[in-house]
PDB file of N, CA, C, O and CB in Angstrom:
ATOM      1  N   MET A   1      -1.035   7.780  -0.150  1.00  0.00           N
ATOM      2  CA  MET A   1      -2.635   6.868  -0.148  1.00  0.00           C
ATOM      3  C   MET A   1      -3.028   8.305   1.345  1.00  0.00           C
ATOM      4  O   MET A   1      -2.592   8.705   2.425  1.00  0.00           O
ATOM      5  CB  MET A   1      -2.536   4.183   0.594  1.00  0.00           C
ATOM      6  N   THR A   2      -4.467   8.626   0.031  1.00  0.00           N
ATOM      7  CA  THR A   2      -4.711   9.736   1.648  1.00  0.00           C
ATOM      8  C   THR A   2      -6.298   9.186   1.795  1.00  0.00           C
ATOM      9  O   THR A   2      -7.035   8.918   0.846  1.00  0.00           O
ATOM     10  CB  THR A   2      -4.604  12.138   1.383  1.00  0.00           C
ATOM     11  N   PHE A   3      -6.636   9.088   3.220  1.00  0.00           N
ATOM     12  CA  PHE A   3      -7.805   8.564   3.839  1.00  0.00           C
ATOM     13  C   PHE A   3      -9.135   9.900   3.831  1.00  0.00           C
ATOM     14  O   PHE A   3      -8.740  11.058   3.966  1.00  0.00           O
ATOM     15  CB  PHE A   3      -7.270   8.029   5.512  1.00  0.00           C
ATOM     16  N   LYS A   4     -10.283   9.706   3.708  1.00  0.00           N
ATOM     17  CA  LYS A   4     -11.286  10.699   3.527  1.00  0.00           C
ATOM     18  C   LYS A   4     -12.332  10.122   5.134  1.00  0.00           C
ATOM     19  O   LYS A   4     -12.469   9.060   5.741  1.00  0.00           O
ATOM     20  CB  LYS A   4     -12.159  10.526   1.613  1.00  0.00           C
ATOM     21  N   LYS A   5     -12.746  11.214   5.239  1.00  0.00           N
ATOM     22  CA  LYS A   5     -13.886  10.687   6.727  1.00  0.00           C
ATOM     23  C   LYS A   5     -14.930  11.319   5.211  1.00  0.00           C
ATOM     24  O   LYS A   5     -14.850  12.285   4.452  1.00  0.00           O
ATOM     25  CB  LYS A   5     -13.886  11.959   9.133  1.00  0.00           C
ATOM     26  N   SER A   6     -15.809  10.201   5.359  1.00  0.00           N
ATOM     27  CA  SER A   6     -17.620  10.506   5.208  1.00  0.00           C
ATOM     28  C   SER A   6     -17.694  12.403   5.955  1.00  0.00           C
ATOM     29  O   SER A   6     -16.992  12.876   6.849  1.00  0.00           O
ATOM     30  CB  SER A   6     -18.907   8.859   6.707  1.00  0.00           C
ATOM     31  N   THR A   7     -18.692  13.004   5.236  1.00  0.00           N
ATOM     32  CA  THR A   7     -19.054  14.645   5.278  1.00  0.00           C
ATOM     33  C   THR A   7     -20.052  13.618   6.347  1.00  0.00           C
ATOM     34  O   THR A   7     -19.412  14.015   7.321  1.00  0.00           O
ATOM     35  CB  THR A   7     -19.769  15.932   3.553  1.00  0.00           C
ATOM     36  N   TYR A   8     -20.776  12.924   6.797  1.00  0.00           N
ATOM     37  CA  TYR A   8     -22.062  13.162   7.618  1.00  0.00           C
ATOM     38  C   TYR A   8     -21.008  12.248   9.147  1.00  0.00           C
ATOM     39  O   TYR A   8     -21.331  11.373   9.951  1.00  0.00           O
ATOM     40  CB  TYR A   8     -24.014  12.141   6.719  1.00  0.00           C
ATOM     41  N   SER A   9     -19.840  12.957   8.943  1.00  0.00           N
ATOM     42  CA  SER A   9     -18.936  13.028   9.784  1.00  0.00           C
ATOM     43  C   SER A   9     -18.852  14.461  10.680  1.00  0.00           C
ATOM     44  O   SER A   9     -18.790  15.596  10.209  1.00  0.00           O
ATOM     45  CB  SER A   9     -17.803  12.724   9.026  1.00  0.00           C
ATOM     46  N   THR A  10     -18.870  14.049  12.220  1.00  0.00           N
ATOM     47  CA  THR A  10     -18.530  14.900  13.301  1.00  0.00           C
ATOM     48  C   THR A  10     -17.192  14.761  14.058  1.00  0.00           C
ATOM     49  O   THR A  10     -16.642  13.661  14.004  1.00  0.00           O
ATOM     50  CB  THR A  10     -19.524  14.765  14.198  1.00  0.00           C
ATOM     51  N   ALA A  11     -16.685  15.626  14.666  1.00  0.00           N
ATOM     52  CA  ALA A  11     -15.822  15.582  14.825  1.00  0.00           C
ATOM     53  C   ALA A  11     -15.343  14.244  15.615  1.00  0.00           C
ATOM     54  O   ALA A  11     -14.417  13.473  15.365  1.00  0.00           O
ATOM     55  CB  ALA A  11     -15.695  16.633  15.149  1.00  0.00           C
ATOM     56  N   ALA A  12     -16.694  14.249  17.077  1.00  0.00           N
ATOM     57  CA  ALA A  12     -17.029  13.303  18.024  1.00  0.00           C
ATOM     58  C   ALA A  12     -17.169  12.067  17.820  1.00  0.00           C
ATOM     59  O   ALA A  12     -16.980  11.100  18.557  1.00  0.00           O
ATOM     60  CB  ALA A  12     -17.938  13.551  18.507  1.00  0.00           C
ATOM     61  N   GLU A  13     -17.633  12.188  16.405  1.00  0.00           N
ATOM     62  CA  GLU A  13     -18.170  10.139  15.807  1.00  0.00           C
ATOM     63  C   GLU A  13     -16.584   9.845  15.216  1.00  0.00           C
ATOM     64  O   GLU A  13     -15.678  10.382  14.579  1.00  0.00           O
ATOM     65  CB  GLU A  13     -19.934   9.872  13.801  1.00  0.00           C
ATOM     66  N   ASP A  14     -16.954   8.570  15.927  1.00  0.00           N
ATOM     67  CA  ASP A  14     -15.805   7.616  14.734  1.00  0.00           C
ATOM     68  C   ASP A  14     -16.426   6.872  13.590  1.00  0.00           C
ATOM     69  O   ASP A  14     -17.534   6.337  13.596  1.00  0.00           O
ATOM     70  CB  ASP A  14     -14.935   6.278  15.518  1.00  0.00           C
ATOM     71  N   CYS A  15     -15.624   6.909  12.680  1.00  0.00           N
ATOM     72  CA  CYS A  15     -16.314   6.110  11.416  1.00  0.00           C
ATOM     73  C   CYS A  15     -14.903   5.368  11.240  1.00  0.00           C
ATOM     74  O   CYS A  15     -13.926   5.221  11.975  1.00  0.00           O
ATOM     75  CB  CYS A  15     -17.004   7.167   9.837  1.00  0.00           C
ATOM     76  N   VAL A  16     -15.389   4.777   9.323  1.00  0.00           N
ATOM     77  CA  VAL A  16     -14.881   4.264   8.598  1.00  0.00           C
ATOM     78  C   VAL A  16     -13.996   5.165   8.171  1.00  0.00           C
ATOM     79  O   VAL A  16     -13.558   5.794   9.134  1.00  0.00           O
ATOM     80  CB  VAL A  16     -15.580   3.733   7.886  1.00  0.00           C
ATOM     81  N   GLU A  17     -13.443   5.577   6.948  1.00  0.00           N
ATOM     82  CA  GLU A  17     -12.599   6.359   5.726  1.00  0.00           C
ATOM     83  C   GLU A  17     -12.177   6.152   5.270  1.00  0.00           C
ATOM     84  O   GLU A  17     -11.175   5.569   5.684  1.00  0.00           O
ATOM     85  CB  GLU A  17     -11.992   6.991   5.574  1.00  0.00           C
ATOM     86  N   ILE A  18     -12.308   6.294   4.124  1.00  0.00           N
ATOM     87  CA  ILE A  18     -11.447   5.194   2.710  1.00  0.00           C
ATOM     88  C   ILE A  18     -10.271   6.348   1.733  1.00  0.00           C
ATOM     89  O   ILE A  18      -9.899   7.507   1.550  1.00  0.00           O
ATOM     90  CB  ILE A  18     -13.171   4.424   1.101  1.00  0.00           C
ATOM     91  N   ALA A  19     -10.155   5.256   1.447  1.00  0.00           N
ATOM     92  CA  ALA A  19      -8.994   6.162   0.515  1.00  0.00           C
ATOM     93  C   ALA A  19      -9.285   5.530  -1.219  1.00  0.00           C
ATOM     94  O   ALA A  19      -9.249   4.306  -1.345  1.00  0.00           O
ATOM     95  CB  ALA A  19      -6.919   5.688   1.198  1.00  0.00           C
ATOM     96  N   LEU A  20      -9.514   6.249  -2.273  1.00  0.00           N
ATOM     97  CA  LEU A  20      -9.866   5.802  -3.906  1.00  0.00           C
ATOM     98  C   LEU A  20      -8.351   6.107  -4.413  1.00  0.00           C
ATOM     99  O   LEU A  20      -7.566   7.034  -4.216  1.00  0.00           O
ATOM    100  CB  LEU A  20     -11.306   6.929  -4.892  1.00  0.00           C
ATOM    101  N   PRO A  21      -8.292   4.597  -5.342  1.00  0.00           N
ATOM    102  CA  PRO A  21      -7.441   4.294  -5.977  1.00  0.00           C
ATOM    103  C   PRO A  21      -7.157   5.719  -6.798  1.00  0.00           C
ATOM    104  O   PRO A  21      -7.943   6.566  -7.222  1.00  0.00           O
ATOM    105  CB  PRO A  21      -7.784   3.050  -6.651  1.00  0.00           C
ATOM    106  N   GLN A  22      -5.542   5.616  -6.848  1.00  0.00           N
ATOM    107  CA  GLN A  22      -4.905   6.814  -8.467  1.00  0.00           C
ATOM    108  C   GLN A  22      -5.732   6.310  -9.787  1.00  0.00           C
ATOM    109  O   GLN A  22      -6.704   6.762 -10.392  1.00  0.00           O
ATOM    110  CB  GLN A  22      -2.698   6.497  -9.063  1.00  0.00           C
ATOM    111  N   ASP A  23      -5.020   5.337  -9.926  1.00  0.00           N
ATOM    112  CA  ASP A  23      -5.389   4.799 -11.488  1.00  0.00           C
ATOM    113  C   ASP A  23      -5.929   3.416 -10.505  1.00  0.00           C
ATOM    114  O   ASP A  23      -5.946   2.944  -9.368  1.00  0.00           O
ATOM    115  CB  ASP A  23      -3.739   4.537 -13.035  1.00  0.00           C
ATOM    116  N   THR A  24      -6.553   3.100 -12.676  1.00  0.00           N
ATOM    117  CA  THR A  24      -7.234   1.776 -12.122  1.00  0.00           C
ATOM    118  C   THR A  24      -6.302   0.586 -12.692  1.00  0.00           C
ATOM    119  O   THR A  24      -5.414   0.682 -13.539  1.00  0.00           O
ATOM    120  CB  THR A  24      -8.948   1.592 -12.690  1.00  0.00           C
ATOM    121  N   PRO A  25      -6.791  -0.677 -11.927  1.00  0.00           N
ATOM    122  CA  PRO A  25      -8.240  -0.797 -11.210  1.00  0.00           C
ATOM    123  C   PRO A  25      -7.286  -1.623  -9.626  1.00  0.00           C
ATOM    124  O   PRO A  25      -7.210  -2.698  -9.030  1.00  0.00           O
ATOM    125  CB  PRO A  25      -9.815  -2.154 -12.423  1.00  0.00           C
ATOM    126  N   ALA A  26      -6.853  -0.517  -9.594  1.00  0.00           N
ATOM    127  CA  ALA A  26      -6.551  -0.426  -7.983  1.00  0.00           C
ATOM    128  C   ALA A  26      -7.541  -0.619  -6.969  1.00  0.00           C
ATOM    129  O   ALA A  26      -8.676  -0.279  -7.303  1.00  0.00           O
ATOM    130  CB  ALA A  26      -6.078   0.838  -7.635  1.00  0.00           C
ATOM    131  N   PRO A  27      -7.362  -1.211  -5.483  1.00  0.00           N
ATOM    132  CA  PRO A  27      -8.640  -1.448  -4.701  1.00  0.00           C
ATOM    133  C   PRO A  27      -9.128   0.194  -3.988  1.00  0.00           C
ATOM    134  O   PRO A  27      -8.371   1.113  -3.676  1.00  0.00           O
ATOM    135  CB  PRO A  27      -8.256  -2.778  -3.351  1.00  0.00           C
ATOM    136  N   ILE A  28     -10.217   0.154  -3.911  1.00  0.00           N
ATOM    137  CA  ILE A  28      -9.803   1.150  -2.451  1.00  0.00           C
ATOM    138  C   ILE A  28      -9.987   0.474  -1.150  1.00  0.00           C
ATOM    139  O   ILE A  28     -10.093  -0.699  -0.795  1.00  0.00           O
ATOM    140  CB  ILE A  28     -10.800   2.551  -2.270  1.00  0.00           C
ATOM    141  N   HIS A  29      -9.987   1.459  -0.649  1.00  0.00           N
ATOM    142  CA  HIS A  29      -9.269   0.764   0.578  1.00  0.00           C
ATOM    143  C   HIS A  29      -9.880   1.480   2.100  1.00  0.00           C
ATOM    144  O   HIS A  29      -9.229   2.363   2.661  1.00  0.00           O
ATOM    145  CB  HIS A  29      -7.403   1.057   0.399  1.00  0.00           C
ATOM    146  N   ILE A  30     -11.196   0.971   2.661  1.00  0.00           N
ATOM    147  CA  ILE A  30     -11.585   0.843   4.319  1.00  0.00           C
ATOM    148  C   ILE A  30     -10.098   0.727   5.603  1.00  0.00           C
ATOM    149  O   ILE A  30      -9.020   0.134   5.612  1.00  0.00           O
ATOM    150  CB  ILE A  30     -12.625  -0.893   4.429  1.00  0.00           C
ATOM    151  N   ARG A  31     -10.747   1.550   6.443  1.00  0.00           N
ATOM    152  CA  ARG A  31     -10.413   1.589   7.123  1.00  0.00           C
ATOM    153  C   ARG A  31     -11.292   1.963   8.470  1.00  0.00           C
ATOM    154  O   ARG A  31     -12.464   2.183   8.162  1.00  0.00           O
ATOM    155  CB  ARG A  31      -9.629   2.021   6.688  1.00  0.00           C
ATOM    156  N   ASP A  32     -11.063   2.076   9.714  1.00  0.00           N
ATOM    157  CA  ASP A  32     -11.653   2.632  10.701  1.00  0.00           C
ATOM    158  C   ASP A  32     -10.392   3.138  11.362  1.00  0.00           C
ATOM    159  O   ASP A  32      -9.278   2.714  11.671  1.00  0.00           O
ATOM    160  CB  ASP A  32     -12.593   1.722  11.487  1.00  0.00           C
ATOM    161  N   SER A  33     -11.572   4.982  11.474  1.00  0.00           N
ATOM    162  CA  SER A  33     -10.827   6.022  12.134  1.00  0.00           C
ATOM    163  C   SER A  33     -10.688   5.985  13.153  1.00  0.00           C
ATOM    164  O   SER A  33     -10.489   7.068  13.703  1.00  0.00           O
ATOM    165  CB  SER A  33     -11.110   7.021  12.059  1.00  0.00           C
ATOM    166  N   LYS A  34     -10.705   4.974  13.842  1.00  0.00           N
ATOM    167  CA  LYS A  34     -10.301   5.205  15.225  1.00  0.00           C
ATOM    168  C   LYS A  34      -8.687   4.537  15.467  1.00  0.00           C
ATOM    169  O   LYS A  34      -7.824   4.917  16.258  1.00  0.00           O
ATOM    170  CB  LYS A  34     -11.514   4.454  16.254  1.00  0.00           C
ATOM    171  N   ARG A  35      -8.639   3.193  14.287  1.00  0.00           N
ATOM    172  CA  ARG A  35      -7.834   2.852  14.512  1.00  0.00           C
ATOM    173  C   ARG A  35      -6.962   3.428  12.686  1.00  0.00           C
ATOM    174  O   ARG A  35      -7.167   2.441  11.980  1.00  0.00           O
ATOM    175  CB  ARG A  35      -8.136   1.376  15.182  1.00  0.00           C
ATOM    176  N   PRO A  36      -6.463   4.115  12.119  1.00  0.00           N
ATOM    177  CA  PRO A  36      -5.626   4.647  11.702  1.00  0.00           C
ATOM    178  C   PRO A  36      -4.443   3.433  11.266  1.00  0.00           C
ATOM    179  O   PRO A  36      -4.225   2.956  10.152  1.00  0.00           O
ATOM    180  CB  PRO A  36      -5.359   5.681  12.660  1.00  0.00           C
ATOM    181  N   GLU A  37      -3.841   3.162  12.462  1.00  0.00           N
ATOM    182  CA  GLU A  37      -2.684   2.122  11.744  1.00  0.00           C
ATOM    183  C   GLU A  37      -3.282   0.508  11.205  1.00  0.00           C
ATOM    184  O   GLU A  37      -2.835  -0.412  10.520  1.00  0.00           O
ATOM    185  CB  GLU A  37      -1.356   1.789  13.078  1.00  0.00           C
ATOM    186  N   GLY A  38      -4.425   0.772  11.887  1.00  0.00           N
ATOM    187  CA  GLY A  38      -4.816  -0.606  11.623  1.00  0.00           C
ATOM    188  C   GLY A  38      -5.131  -0.863  10.164  1.00  0.00           C
ATOM    189  O   GLY A  38      -5.007  -0.090   9.214  1.00  0.00           O
ATOM    190  N   PRO A  39      -5.616  -2.259  10.190  1.00  0.00           N
ATOM    191  CA  PRO A  39      -5.668  -3.136   8.963  1.00  0.00           C
ATOM    192  C   PRO A  39      -6.356  -2.458   7.649  1.00  0.00           C
ATOM    193  O   PRO A  39      -6.953  -1.478   8.093  1.00  0.00           O
ATOM    194  CB  PRO A  39      -6.481  -4.453   9.349  1.00  0.00           C
ATOM    195  N   THR A  40      -6.545  -2.521   6.271  1.00  0.00           N
ATOM    196  CA  THR A  40      -7.099  -1.874   6.284  1.00  0.00           C
ATOM    197  C   THR A  40      -8.125  -2.800   5.314  1.00  0.00           C
ATOM    198  O   THR A  40      -7.442  -3.768   4.981  1.00  0.00           O
ATOM    199  CB  THR A  40      -6.500  -0.685   6.131  1.00  0.00           C
ATOM    200  N   LEU A  41     -10.025  -2.975   4.468  1.00  0.00           N
ATOM    201  CA  LEU A  41     -10.039  -4.326   4.250  1.00  0.00           C
ATOM    202  C   LEU A  41      -9.565  -3.142   2.580  1.00  0.00           C
ATOM    203  O   LEU A  41      -9.025  -2.040   2.681  1.00  0.00           O
ATOM    204  CB  LEU A  41     -11.769  -5.660   4.664  1.00  0.00           C
ATOM    205  N   ARG A  42      -9.926  -3.742   1.379  1.00  0.00           N
ATOM    206  CA  ARG A  42      -9.709  -3.969   0.166  1.00  0.00           C
ATOM    207  C   ARG A  42     -10.999  -4.225  -1.071  1.00  0.00           C
ATOM    208  O   ARG A  42     -11.603  -5.287  -1.216  1.00  0.00           O
ATOM    209  CB  ARG A  42      -8.871  -5.028   0.350  1.00  0.00           C
ATOM    210  N   VAL A  43     -11.168  -3.261  -1.690  1.00  0.00           N
ATOM    211  CA  VAL A  43     -12.772  -3.599  -2.535  1.00  0.00           C
ATOM    212  C   VAL A  43     -12.089  -3.032  -4.005  1.00  0.00           C
ATOM    213  O   VAL A  43     -11.563  -1.995  -4.409  1.00  0.00           O
ATOM    214  CB  VAL A  43     -14.620  -2.387  -1.826  1.00  0.00           C
ATOM    215  N   ALA A  44     -12.426  -4.333  -4.517  1.00  0.00           N
ATOM    216  CA  ALA A  44     -12.372  -3.245  -6.215  1.00  0.00           C
ATOM    217  C   ALA A  44     -13.146  -2.591  -6.440  1.00  0.00           C
ATOM    218  O   ALA A  44     -14.260  -2.709  -5.930  1.00  0.00           O
ATOM    219  CB  ALA A  44     -12.428  -3.754  -7.569  1.00  0.00           C
ATOM    220  N   ALA A  45     -12.772  -1.478  -7.458  1.00  0.00           N
ATOM    221  CA  ALA A  45     -14.085  -0.442  -7.657  1.00  0.00           C
ATOM    222  C   ALA A  45     -15.115  -0.454  -8.077  1.00  0.00           C
ATOM    223  O   ALA A  45     -15.739   0.587  -8.284  1.00  0.00           O
ATOM    224  CB  ALA A  45     -14.019   0.355  -8.175  1.00  0.00           C
ATOM    225  N   GLU A  46     -15.666  -1.843  -8.363  1.00  0.00           N
ATOM    226  CA  GLU A  46     -17.058  -1.556  -9.021  1.00  0.00           C
ATOM    227  C   GLU A  46     -17.789  -2.118  -8.251  1.00  0.00           C
ATOM    228  O   GLU A  46     -18.948  -1.727  -8.109  1.00  0.00           O
ATOM    229  CB  GLU A  46     -17.367  -1.995 -10.389  1.00  0.00           C
ATOM    230  N   PRO A  47     -17.293  -3.174  -7.563  1.00  0.00           N
ATOM    231  CA  PRO A  47     -18.409  -3.379  -6.095  1.00  0.00           C
ATOM    232  C   PRO A  47     -18.565  -2.421  -5.160  1.00  0.00           C
ATOM    233  O   PRO A  47     -19.518  -2.258  -4.399  1.00  0.00           O
ATOM    234  CB  PRO A  47     -18.026  -4.488  -5.124  1.00  0.00           C
ATOM    235  N   TYR A  48     -17.631  -1.834  -5.257  1.00  0.00           N
ATOM    236  CA  TYR A  48     -18.018  -0.524  -4.182  1.00  0.00           C
ATOM    237  C   TYR A  48     -19.024   0.264  -4.575  1.00  0.00           C
ATOM    238  O   TYR A  48     -20.153   0.301  -4.085  1.00  0.00           O
ATOM    239  CB  TYR A  48     -16.900   0.514  -3.949  1.00  0.00           C
ATOM    240  N   ARG A  49     -18.337   1.291  -6.024  1.00  0.00           N
ATOM    241  CA  ARG A  49     -19.735   1.628  -6.614  1.00  0.00           C
ATOM    242  C   ARG A  49     -20.785   1.797  -6.260  1.00  0.00           C
ATOM    243  O   ARG A  49     -21.391   2.727  -5.728  1.00  0.00           O
ATOM    244  CB  ARG A  49     -20.089   1.078  -7.209  1.00  0.00           C
ATOM    245  N   SER A  50     -21.126   0.320  -6.750  1.00  0.00           N
ATOM    246  CA  SER A  50     -22.544  -0.522  -6.871  1.00  0.00           C
ATOM    247  C   SER A  50     -22.958  -0.256  -4.938  1.00  0.00           C
ATOM    248  O   SER A  50     -23.817   0.480  -4.453  1.00  0.00           O
ATOM    249  CB  SER A  50     -22.197  -2.770  -7.563  1.00  0.00           C
ATOM    250  N   PHE A  51     -21.961  -1.178  -4.227  1.00  0.00           N
ATOM    251  CA  PHE A  51     -22.767  -0.754  -2.929  1.00  0.00           C
ATOM    252  C   PHE A  51     -23.349   0.614  -2.399  1.00  0.00           C
ATOM    253  O   PHE A  51     -24.510   0.646  -1.989  1.00  0.00           O
ATOM    254  CB  PHE A  51     -22.005  -1.063  -1.978  1.00  0.00           C
ATOM    255  N   THR A  52     -22.439   1.919  -2.401  1.00  0.00           N
ATOM    256  CA  THR A  52     -22.963   3.335  -2.634  1.00  0.00           C
ATOM    257  C   THR A  52     -23.771   3.912  -3.315  1.00  0.00           C
ATOM    258  O   THR A  52     -24.183   5.064  -3.183  1.00  0.00           O
ATOM    259  CB  THR A  52     -22.340   3.927  -2.888  1.00  0.00           C
ATOM    260  N   ARG A  53     -24.118   2.919  -4.302  1.00  0.00           N
ATOM    261  CA  ARG A  53     -25.257   3.360  -5.425  1.00  0.00           C
ATOM    262  C   ARG A  53     -26.314   2.834  -4.753  1.00  0.00           C
ATOM    263  O   ARG A  53     -27.329   2.761  -5.445  1.00  0.00           O
ATOM    264  CB  ARG A  53     -25.162   2.757  -7.046  1.00  0.00           C
ATOM    265  N   ALA A  54     -26.422   2.420  -3.566  1.00  0.00           N
ATOM    266  CA  ALA A  54     -27.372   0.990  -2.986  1.00  0.00           C
ATOM    267  C   ALA A  54     -28.003   2.054  -2.238  1.00  0.00           C
ATOM    268  O   ALA A  54     -29.085   2.640  -2.216  1.00  0.00           O
ATOM    269  CB  ALA A  54     -26.589  -0.598  -1.946  1.00  0.00           C
ATOM    270  N   LEU A  55     -26.024   2.079  -1.160  1.00  0.00           N
ATOM    271  CA  LEU A  55     -26.944   3.178  -0.437  1.00  0.00           C
ATOM    272  C   LEU A  55     -27.064   4.836  -0.309  1.00  0.00           C
ATOM    273  O   LEU A  55     -27.407   5.654   0.545  1.00  0.00           O
ATOM    274  CB  LEU A  55     -26.787   2.888   0.716  1.00  0.00           C
ATOM    275  N   ARG A  56     -26.707   4.833  -1.303  1.00  0.00           N
ATOM    276  CA  ARG A  56     -27.019   6.674  -1.958  1.00  0.00           C
ATOM    277  C   ARG A  56     -28.973   6.599  -2.373  1.00  0.00           C
ATOM    278  O   ARG A  56     -29.759   7.432  -1.922  1.00  0.00           O
ATOM    279  CB  ARG A  56     -25.666   7.089  -4.216  1.00  0.00           C
ATOM    280  N   ASP A  57     -29.311   5.655  -3.111  1.00  0.00           N
ATOM    281  CA  ASP A  57     -30.832   5.103  -4.057  1.00  0.00           C
ATOM    282  C   ASP A  57     -31.602   4.323  -2.680  1.00  0.00           C
ATOM    283  O   ASP A  57     -32.730   3.915  -2.959  1.00  0.00           O
ATOM    284  CB  ASP A  57     -30.407   3.566  -5.784  1.00  0.00           C
ATOM    285  N   ARG A  58     -31.117   4.038  -1.119  1.00  0.00           N
ATOM    286  CA  ARG A  58     -31.869   3.339  -0.161  1.00  0.00           C
ATOM    287  C   ARG A  58     -32.288   2.657  -0.396  1.00  0.00           C
ATOM    288  O   ARG A  58     -33.449   2.440  -0.047  1.00  0.00           O
ATOM    289  CB  ARG A  58     -32.545   3.648   0.381  1.00  0.00           C
ATOM    290  N   ARG A  59     -31.410   1.676  -1.342  1.00  0.00           N
ATOM    291  CA  ARG A  59     -32.310   0.055  -1.446  1.00  0.00           C
ATOM    292  C   ARG A  59     -31.772  -0.754  -0.811  1.00  0.00           C
ATOM    293  O   ARG A  59     -31.538  -1.820  -1.381  1.00  0.00           O
ATOM    294  CB  ARG A  59     -32.461  -0.729  -2.781  1.00  0.00           C
ATOM    295  N   LEU A  60     -31.359  -0.596   0.605  1.00  0.00           N
ATOM    296  CA  LEU A  60     -30.639  -1.552   1.047  1.00  0.00           C
ATOM    297  C   LEU A  60     -31.449  -1.524   2.586  1.00  0.00           C
ATOM    298  O   LEU A  60     -31.411  -0.598   3.396  1.00  0.00           O
ATOM    299  CB  LEU A  60     -28.928  -1.254   0.905  1.00  0.00           C
ATOM    300  N   GLY A  61     -32.218  -2.883   2.727  1.00  0.00           N
ATOM    301  CA  GLY A  61     -33.027  -2.612   4.179  1.00  0.00           C
ATOM    302  C   GLY A  61     -32.343  -2.432   5.012  1.00  0.00           C
ATOM    303  O   GLY A  61     -31.117  -2.334   5.044  1.00  0.00           O
ATOM    304  N   THR A  62     -33.110  -2.370   5.788  1.00  0.00           N
ATOM    305  CA  THR A  62     -32.741  -2.114   7.845  1.00  0.00           C
ATOM    306  C   THR A  62     -33.229  -3.057   8.309  1.00  0.00           C
ATOM    307  O   THR A  62     -34.263  -3.439   7.762  1.00  0.00           O
ATOM    308  CB  THR A  62     -33.467  -0.773   8.892  1.00  0.00           C
ATOM    309  N   HIS A  63     -32.898  -3.564   9.080  1.00  0.00           N
ATOM    310  CA  HIS A  63     -33.062  -4.516   9.774  1.00  0.00           C
ATOM    311  C   HIS A  63     -33.510  -4.814  11.580  1.00  0.00           C
ATOM    312  O   HIS A  63     -33.879  -5.981  11.446  1.00  0.00           O
ATOM    313  CB  HIS A  63     -32.032  -4.887   9.411  1.00  0.00           C
ATOM    314  N   ALA A  64     -33.579  -4.709  12.122  1.00  0.00           N
ATOM    315  CA  ALA A  64     -33.921  -4.241  13.360  1.00  0.00           C
ATOM    316  C   ALA A  64     -33.852  -6.140  14.026  1.00  0.00           C
ATOM    317  O   ALA A  64     -34.442  -7.102  13.534  1.00  0.00           O
ATOM    318  CB  ALA A  64     -35.705  -3.130  13.344  1.00  0.00           C
ATOM    319  N   PRO A  65     -33.165  -6.129  14.933  1.00  0.00           N
ATOM    320  CA  PRO A  65     -32.673  -7.949  16.002  1.00  0.00           C
ATOM    321  C   PRO A  65     -33.945  -7.859  16.875  1.00  0.00           C
ATOM    322  O   PRO A  65     -34.174  -8.721  17.723  1.00  0.00           O
ATOM    323  CB  PRO A  65     -30.724  -7.989  17.460  1.00  0.00           C
TER     324      PRO A  65
END
């Protein structure tokens, strides 16, 4: 499994990394880049695609505390 960082990341910043499945319907794995040996969050492909589309299209609101 190969994890990739976001293109928005820099060498000085930590972020999440994702590993896309080689075959369907395998889940997408998400992990904290600061803890590559740590646990991964597994998400089904379609909900992940919906989430990333919403991010791209700026359909997710931001809420200040």
